ROLUMLO-469245 format. One line per field, with one value per atom (N, C-alpha, C): residue number from 1; residue in three letters; atom name; x, y, z. Coordinates in steps of 0.02 Angstrom, whole numbers. Example, Ala and Ser with C-alpha at 12.3 -4.5 7.8 and 13.67 -1.06 7.14 Angstrom:
<rs>
num <- 1,1,1,2,2,2
residu <- ala,ala,ala,ser,ser,ser
atome <- N,CA,C,N,CA,C
xx <- 660,615,660,642,684,645
yy <- -284,-225,-165,-112,-53,2
zz <- 390,390,390,354,357,394
</rs>
This chain:
<rs>
num <- 1,1,1,2,2,2,3,3,3,4,4,4,5,5,5,6,6,6,7,7,7,8,8,8,9,9,9,10,10,10,11,11,11,12,12,12,13,13,13,14,14,14,15,15,15,16,16,16,17,17,17,18,18,18,19,19,19,20,20,20,21,21,21,22,22,22,23,23,23,24,24,24,25,25,25,26,26,26,27,27,27,28,28,28,29,29,29,30,30,30,31,31,31,32,32,32,33,33,33,34,34,34,35,35,35,36,36,36,37,37,37,38,38,38,39,39,39,40,40,40,41,41,41,42,42,42,43,43,43,44,44,44,45,45,45,46,46,46,47,47,47,48,48,48,49,49,49,50,50,50,51,51,51,52,52,52,53,53,53,54,54,54,55,55,55,56,56,56,57,57,57,58,58,58,59,59,59,60,60,60,61,61,61,62,62,62,63,63,63,64,64,64,65,65,65,66,66,66,67,67,67,68,68,68,69,69,69,70,70,70,71,71,71,72,72,72,73,73,73,74,74,74,75,75,75,76,76,76,77,77,77,78,78,78,79,79,79,80,80,80,81,81,81,82,82,82,83,83,83
residu <- unk,unk,unk,unk,unk,unk,unk,unk,unk,unk,unk,unk,unk,unk,unk,unk,unk,unk,unk,unk,unk,unk,unk,unk,unk,unk,unk,unk,unk,unk,unk,unk,unk,unk,unk,unk,unk,unk,unk,unk,unk,unk,unk,unk,unk,unk,unk,unk,unk,unk,unk,unk,unk,unk,unk,unk,unk,unk,unk,unk,unk,unk,unk,unk,unk,unk,unk,unk,unk,unk,unk,unk,unk,unk,unk,unk,unk,unk,unk,unk,unk,unk,unk,unk,unk,unk,unk,unk,unk,unk,unk,unk,unk,unk,unk,unk,unk,unk,unk,unk,unk,unk,unk,unk,unk,unk,unk,unk,unk,unk,unk,unk,unk,unk,unk,unk,unk,unk,unk,unk,unk,unk,unk,unk,unk,unk,unk,unk,unk,unk,unk,unk,unk,unk,unk,unk,unk,unk,unk,unk,unk,unk,unk,unk,unk,unk,unk,unk,unk,unk,unk,unk,unk,unk,unk,unk,unk,unk,unk,unk,unk,unk,unk,unk,unk,unk,unk,unk,unk,unk,unk,unk,unk,unk,unk,unk,unk,unk,unk,unk,unk,unk,unk,unk,unk,unk,unk,unk,unk,unk,unk,unk,unk,unk,unk,unk,unk,unk,unk,unk,unk,unk,unk,unk,unk,unk,unk,unk,unk,unk,unk,unk,unk,unk,unk,unk,unk,unk,unk,unk,unk,unk,unk,unk,unk,unk,unk,unk,unk,unk,unk,unk,unk,unk,unk,unk,unk,unk,unk,unk,unk,unk,unk,unk,unk,unk,unk,unk,unk
atome <- N,CA,C,N,CA,C,N,CA,C,N,CA,C,N,CA,C,N,CA,C,N,CA,C,N,CA,C,N,CA,C,N,CA,C,N,CA,C,N,CA,C,N,CA,C,N,CA,C,N,CA,C,N,CA,C,N,CA,C,N,CA,C,N,CA,C,N,CA,C,N,CA,C,N,CA,C,N,CA,C,N,CA,C,N,CA,C,N,CA,C,N,CA,C,N,CA,C,N,CA,C,N,CA,C,N,CA,C,N,CA,C,N,CA,C,N,CA,C,N,CA,C,N,CA,C,N,CA,C,N,CA,C,N,CA,C,N,CA,C,N,CA,C,N,CA,C,N,CA,C,N,CA,C,N,CA,C,N,CA,C,N,CA,C,N,CA,C,N,CA,C,N,CA,C,N,CA,C,N,CA,C,N,CA,C,N,CA,C,N,CA,C,N,CA,C,N,CA,C,N,CA,C,N,CA,C,N,CA,C,N,CA,C,N,CA,C,N,CA,C,N,CA,C,N,CA,C,N,CA,C,N,CA,C,N,CA,C,N,CA,C,N,CA,C,N,CA,C,N,CA,C,N,CA,C,N,CA,C,N,CA,C,N,CA,C,N,CA,C,N,CA,C,N,CA,C,N,CA,C,N,CA,C,N,CA,C,N,CA,C
xx <- 4759,4809,4876,4911,4952,5014,5037,5086,5161,5206,5291,5298,5324,5324,5400,5442,5514,5564,5606,5646,5707,5733,5786,5855,5898,5955,6010,6019,6075,6152,6199,6269,6275,6280,6291,6367,6390,6455,6448,6464,6438,6364,6361,6294,6288,6316,6309,6276,6198,6163,6162,6193,6196,6156,6119,6067,6116,6113,6135,6120,6069,6023,5951,5908,5827,5813,5757,5737,5671,5612,5550,5523,5456,5416,5360,5348,5282,5248,5188,5142,5119,5105,5105,5068,4997,4948,4967,5029,5038,5103,5153,5204,5206,5149,5148,5162,5128,5149,5201,5242,5317,5369,5342,5365,5428,5405,5437,5433,5454,5434,5408,5367,5340,5418,5415,5470,5439,5451,5428,5471,5443,5512,5568,5555,5607,5671,5626,5642,5720,5681,5721,5770,5754,5815,5871,5858,5901,5973,5912,5934,5978,5956,5982,6013,6020,6029,6064,6076,6101,6141,6141,6192,6254,6245,6288,6344,6304,6362,6404,6478,6554,6555,6560,6556,6641,6659,6737,6747,6796,6814,6791,6756,6760,6686,6664,6596,6530,6475,6423,6354,6320,6260,6188,6158,6092,6040,6005,5930,5878,5831,5770,5725,5666,5631,5552,5563,5504,5527,5558,5577,5533,5449,5414,5430,5450,5452,5504,5568,5647,5641,5676,5686,5627,5567,5503,5472,5460,5431,5496,5563,5592,5587,5584,5587,5533,5487,5424,5425,5485,5501,5531,5592,5670,5681,5670,5657,5736,5789,5856,5847,5805,5802,5800,5752,5719,5772,5805,5867,5887
yy <- 4069,4091,4029,4034,3982,3977,4030,4020,4018,4012,4023,3942,3943,3877,3862,3886,3888,3906,3867,3866,3920,3969,4007,4003,3994,4011,4066,4112,4178,4172,4192,4201,4279,4301,4393,4381,4442,4469,4551,4576,4640,4650,4704,4730,4690,4627,4599,4527,4525,4451,4419,4361,4323,4247,4239,4181,4124,4083,4014,3942,3930,3868,3901,3854,3876,3789,3781,3719,3734,3689,3697,3658,3677,3643,3621,3550,3518,3513,3529,3503,3439,3400,3339,3308,3343,3301,3314,3353,3340,3293,3274,3221,3167,3141,3075,3101,3165,3179,3209,3191,3216,3158,3131,3062,3067,3109,3135,3132,3111,3093,3190,3181,3239,3255,3320,3342,3415,3439,3509,3547,3609,3663,3679,3657,3644,3593,3533,3475,3481,3530,3533,3589,3645,3673,3620,3611,3562,3500,3470,3424,3460,3477,3504,3561,3615,3673,3682,3662,3696,3628,3576,3506,3538,3525,3506,3582,3641,3681,3688,3696,3700,3779,3802,3880,3885,3924,3956,3988,3966,3977,4067,4069,4130,4169,4119,4142,4121,4174,4158,4122,4081,4042,4065,4113,4132,4106,4065,4040,4087,4092,4134,4077,4060,4034,4054,4119,4172,4223,4263,4317,4376,4373,4393,4442,4407,4401,4423,4411,4431,4524,4545,4620,4647,4617,4665,4696,4774,4792,4823,4846,4840,4800,4719,4686,4681,4726,4741,4801,4857,4889,4897,4852,4826,4761,4743,4687,4619,4670,4637,4627,4633,4656,4580,4552,4480,4415,4439,4375,4346
zz <- -2888,-2913,-2941,-2981,-2995,-2958,-2929,-2894,-2947,-2898,-2934,-2951,-3039,-3050,-3062,-3036,-3030,-2977,-2966,-2901,-2941,-2904,-2944,-2894,-2920,-2874,-2921,-2869,-2900,-2863,-2901,-2868,-2870,-2821,-2808,-2787,-2808,-2807,-2818,-2740,-2738,-2752,-2803,-2825,-2875,-2909,-2973,-2947,-2999,-2979,-3032,-3044,-3103,-3093,-3129,-3124,-3135,-3078,-3062,-3093,-3082,-3090,-3080,-3138,-3145,-3131,-3109,-3109,-3104,-3139,-3147,-3091,-3062,-3001,-3051,-3038,-3049,-3010,-3028,-2985,-2980,-2892,-2912,-2962,-2968,-3030,-3094,-3108,-3178,-3204,-3130,-3140,-3189,-3167,-3239,-3299,-3324,-3372,-3390,-3347,-3376,-3353,-3330,-3322,-3256,-3219,-3170,-3089,-3034,-2981,-2945,-2898,-2877,-2811,-2835,-2773,-2753,-2678,-2667,-2690,-2680,-2703,-2672,-2589,-2552,-2557,-2579,-2608,-2671,-2716,-2768,-2753,-2704,-2692,-2643,-2615,-2571,-2609,-2663,-2691,-2750,-2769,-2842,-2859,-2800,-2808,-2750,-2682,-2644,-2604,-2604,-2604,-2653,-2722,-2753,-2761,-2732,-2750,-2698,-2718,-2695,-2682,-2622,-2608,-2603,-2621,-2618,-2556,-2520,-2447,-2450,-2403,-2364,-2393,-2430,-2470,-2431,-2427,-2387,-2411,-2399,-2442,-2396,-2438,-2388,-2443,-2399,-2440,-2432,-2478,-2473,-2499,-2478,-2485,-2513,-2497,-2539,-2554,-2598,-2600,-2574,-2582,-2569,-2505,-2450,-2380,-2370,-2411,-2388,-2402,-2355,-2345,-2328,-2323,-2299,-2354,-2344,-2390,-2456,-2441,-2474,-2550,-2524,-2580,-2638,-2616,-2661,-2716,-2674,-2707,-2724,-2744,-2772,-2773,-2848,-2879,-2850,-2837,-2824,-2746,-2722,-2655,-2607,-2672,-2664,-2678,-2721,-2731,-2692
</rs>
């Protein structure tokens, strides 16, 4: 199984989801081909997406590291549930 090759983020306002940032995950054995240091998906999320994000007052941050498990059965039935 190849697994997810992207770390994605979305901004949600009400029922509307907008893609915010998408970063490619590069397997450790491929990083020399791209001249990039290896980073785990959690490192990419933290360093490149979450830390630079400046939330407005009153905004809520929800971090989902594996959308397949977010929301239980609902996330498999409803694509928006895993965002």
